[in-house]
N, C-alpha and C positions, 0 to 999 in steps of 0.2 A: 314380343319380348327380342332384346339382344340375343345372338348366339353366344354361344360360351365357346371357350379355347377348345375344350376336350369332349366335345359333344360326340358321340358315336364311339366314344373308346370305352372300352369296358373292361373292369379290374376286378379280379378274385382274391378277396383278402382272408389269407389264413394267419393274420397274424394277431396278436393281443396286447395287452396293457398298450403302451407308449408311442417307441418309435415307430413301429410299424402302423398302427392305427393314425400316427401323426400323418405319416405321408400319404398313407388314402385319402384321411379328409382333405389334405392339400389337393389330391386331384379329383374327390369329391366337390371339391368348393369351385374348380376351377371348368367342371360338366362334366365329370367322368359318371359314369353307372358304376358305384361301388356295390358288390355283393361282399357283406360280412360273413361268414362262417362260423356257427359259435356252438360249444357244446349242449345238447340239450337238456334245458332244467337249468342251466348255470350260466352258460354264456360266459364271456371276456372275464377272466377274472377281475378285472375293473370294475364292474359293475355290483362287485361287494366290498371294496375300499373304502369306506367311509366308518364313522359318520364325516362330514354331511349327506343326510339323502335325501332325495325328493319322495314326495305323498303321492300316491296314486289317489284317483276320485272316489276310491270306496275307504279310504283312511288309512291302508297299508303301505308298506314301505316298498318304496321304486327304487330307481339304481340311484348310484353315486354321486357325486360332484363330477367326482375322478373321472368317471367313467362320458360324463357330460363333455368334456373337455375337448374330445378327441376322436368323437364320432358321428356328429352332424354330416347328414347328406347321405348317408347308407343305407342300404336294406340289409337287414339282419336273415338269415338263415338258420335253424336250426340242423345240424345233421353230425351223427356221431363218427368221425374219422376212420376211427380203429374198428370200425364195422366193415365187413366187405361190401354190404349194400351202400354203407353211407361212403366211403372212398370211392365207388364207382360212381355215384351220383356226382361227387364232386372232380371225379376227371372228364366228365360229362361235361359240368360247367366249363371248367378249365378250358376245353377246347371253342367254347363261345366266346372265350374273353382274348383281349389284346394284353393282359398284363397280370401276373399272378405275384402276389405278396406274402411272403411268409417267413418268419421266426424262428421255427422250430430249430433244435438243436441238428449241428452238422449230420446229414445224412439222416435223420430222422422221418423223412417224409418217401425214401425211397421203399420202405417196405410195404407203403400203401399206392405205389406206383405214383407220386405225385412230387416227385424229385423234378429235376431239372431236365436230365437228363430222359428220362422216362414220357414225359410230356413233350418234349421237345421233338421226340421224333417223330410223333403222328401233328406235331405242330411247329414246325419250324420258324413262325412269323413269332413265337411267344416271345415275348418281355419278361421275366421271370426274376424277379427280386430277392434276395435271401440277405436278412440282416440276423447277425448274432453278434456276440458278446467279442469273438476274436478274428473275424472271418473263417472261410471256407478250406484255409492251410495254417501251416505252422504248429508248434508245440501246443500251443494251448486251444486249436481250434475245435476241439469236442469238449472245453471245457464254457460252463454258463456266465454268461455277463450280465452284471444290473448294474443300471447309472452310477449309484453311490461307489460301488467297488471301481468302477471305472473311472472315476473322477478320482479316487485315491491313485489306483495306478499310472490313470495316463498323467499325472503331474499337477493336474489343476488343485489341490488340496493342499499342496507345496508351495503355493505363491498365493492362495486366500486363508485369509485369519490375520489375526495379529500378530506383529513379530516377536519373536524368543525375548521373554523380559518382560513383554507388555502384559499388562491385566488381563487375562482371559486367551491367552497364548495357546494356540494349537490348529494344528491343519484342520480346514473347516470347507464344508462341502457349501456349494452355493445353494441357495434356496427354492429353486425349483429343478426338474431334470433335466437341467442343459444337456447332457449330453444325449439320453435318449433323443429331445427335440432336434436339438441339429442335425444327429443321424436320421431321423425322417424328414427334415430339410435336405440333406445331402441324396437321401435315397430318393426323393420325388425328383430333384435335380437330375439323377443319372439315368430313371425312368422314361422323364421327357427325353432325354438325349438318343436311349436306346430305341424308343418309339420311331424316334425323326429317321433312325437308321434304319430301322424294320419297313416304315412306309416306304422309305429309298427302294430298300436292296429286296426286301422280302426274308430280309434275314433276321431272326430276334435274337437275345442273346442271354447269358446269366450275369446279373448284377450281383455282384458280392460286396457288403456293406458290413463293416465293422465298427462297434462303439469305440473300440483300442484305439481304431485307426482314425475315426474323427475327433476322437478326445486329442490323439496326438495332432491333427492339423490343427484343432482350434487352442493351441496354445501360441498360435500367432507368434507375435512379435519378440512374446516371453520365450520360447524356442528359437528362435535367429537373435535372440540376445545371448543365449549361451552359447549356439555355434560359432559367433563373433569375437564372445571376451573368454570362452572355457570356460567361466564360472557360472554354476547353476542359479538360476534368480532364488529368493525364499520370499518368505510372508510379507508383506509389508503394510498389512490392514489397509487400510482406504486409501493408500499413497499412489500414485504411479511411478512403475519404473523408469521412465523415459523422460515425464513432463512435470513440473511444478513452477505454479501452482496448480494440482490437477486434483482436487480431492473435498469432499464436505468442509466446509464452515461454521464454526458456531455462530448462532442467534442467540436472540433471548427469548424464544419461543418456537426454536426447530434447530434446522439445519440446511444450509442450503452448499448445492453443490457448483462451484466452480471449476470452469475446465479450461484453463490458460493455455492454450495451441501455440504461439508465436511471441515475439518478443514486443511486437506493436500492443498485442492483448496487455501484455503484462504491465506494460505503462500505461496506458488506459487504466488498469485498474486501481493499480496505483494511484494516482489523479483522481479516481471518483472515491478513493478511501482517505484523500489527504494526507499522501505518505509519498509525496515527491522526492524526500530524502533517499527512499528506496529505490525508486522509479533512476534516478543516476546514479546510485553505488554499483560502484565497477562489479565488484562481487556475484549483484544479481542481475548485471546487462545483459548476460544471454541466459539460455539454458541450462549449457554445462554447469555455469556456477551457482546456478538458482538449484540445481542438484547436489551439488558440491555442499552447499550452505541452507541445506533445504530446513532443517532442524528449528533453527532462529529465523528465518523468514516468515514460514509458516506461522512461527510464535506471534512476529510482528503482524503479521496481517487477521490472526484470530482476535489478538487485542483489541482491533478496533471494528470486526465483525461483529463481535460477541455484546456490542452494547447496542447494535440496532435490533429490529425484527427484520425476520424474513422479509416481509413485503415490502420494507423500506432498502434493504441491501438489493432485491431485486429492481425494485423500481429505479434503481439508478444506475445499475449494470446492465440491464436489455437495453434501454436506451444508446447506453455508449457501445455496446456492440461486445460484451464481455461474458462470453458463454456460461451460464448460470441456471441453476433447477432449482426447486426445492425437494426434498427429501419426502416423499408420498408414502402415506400409507395407501395400502389398494383399494379402499372405500375412495381413496381420494382422489386415486389416477382418472376412476371413470366421471368425479364430477369436475374434472379439469376441463375448463373450456374448448381447448385443444380435441379432446377426446369426443366430445358430445357433437363435434363439428363434424369431425372426421366418420363417425358412427361407430366407435369401436365395441357398443355392447349391442348384441342383436337377439331379439326375441322369437320365439319358434313356438308353435302349438305343439301339441301332442296328447292326444284325447284321452289317454288312459291318466295323465297326472292333471293333478288338483291346480296348478299354476302354470302359466307357459314359462318354457326353459330358456334361460338367459346365458349363453356363451359369448364371447370373444371374436370379433370378426377377425378375418383374412387381413395381412396388412398388405396384400396383393391389391393394386390400381389396374387394371388395364382398361385403356379408352375405350375399344372396340368390343373386346370380349370380357365383358365384367365379371365378375365372379358372384354367382347367386346363392342363397341359402333356400333352398327348396323343401328342406324337408329337417325335423328334429333328429337328434339322436335316436335310433330307433327302439322303441319296446323290443325284447327278446324274441325273437320267432316271429316277428310282424309279419315279413313278407315272405314266408318259407312256401305258401300256395301258390303265390304269385310266379316266383320265381322257379319253382320247381314245377308247376303247371306248364310251364311254356318249353320245357324238355321235353315233355311228353307228345 
């Protein structure tokens, strides 16, 4: 089998819920050995975050679907971190690892001798990643942070949802925990950078990742729109603040997103829709003008698209090079020929479950060190004896 990029890297995962486990699952996909420490008899909180739940071979309730999304490729070890014996065992495990990932409150692990300073004193090459709501410093450092509240505090909800005055207008969260997911990705990137530094210099470091910081970074063009204009962006529904037309358009059987990124694509769109007059109209010739006259332009385009089916519209737009795509439900996503070709659904066996575990593949494609999926998300404590036996 082809080697994996992180083969030989050992990760001690003291995190739970989503941001930390998302980071460590990425490391596991890339070949790292990830040892997940879980509370005896309970495990990661998300094991109980259901329904839906899996079913065990004996007919009893298994793990939640939520747990399965972020924990494949890991080894589960049951240890009571609050007991002196458990804390000592975890310290001994940390001494055998290259990376520690945790998402306890700031300072919460110090009393167990599991904070960065305590572990780095005897293991200076250690990369230690702390994931918190607000970071290790600042007036909110001691406060807990959760994805939903960070979407609110970090401005994402202020630009998500229908505009004031429209039906259903209110700040809206995104349908998945995007702050947690992006935090996990930033964390895994930072860990890899720190690992490279540690291997080159022998010096580890403390990686401080905050959900609030990540959400601020994710504001991207919306933040710089504010910096440049001095005006805070507001909710625009499905419209784009900087491009027109760039939103869903109605069809007789659903909606298709049309994403015009330049004036040439706009002219092509008008030709496909037999609206050559809109293409030559000076008001719409440039993107700035299209933004100024957004309402009337979108209404004119929608009047045509609404008379076509989704298939008819895409069959005309795609060959012409106008970016477009259907608004799919989640089941339709995995039925897409592109999803099947790319293998976006993977199936992993776990002997205690009645059916195989289905999860979404990593989007990482490496030509020489490909991602590999060796094991399903583990049963609670499945690897306790093997991992702890190796310490003796």
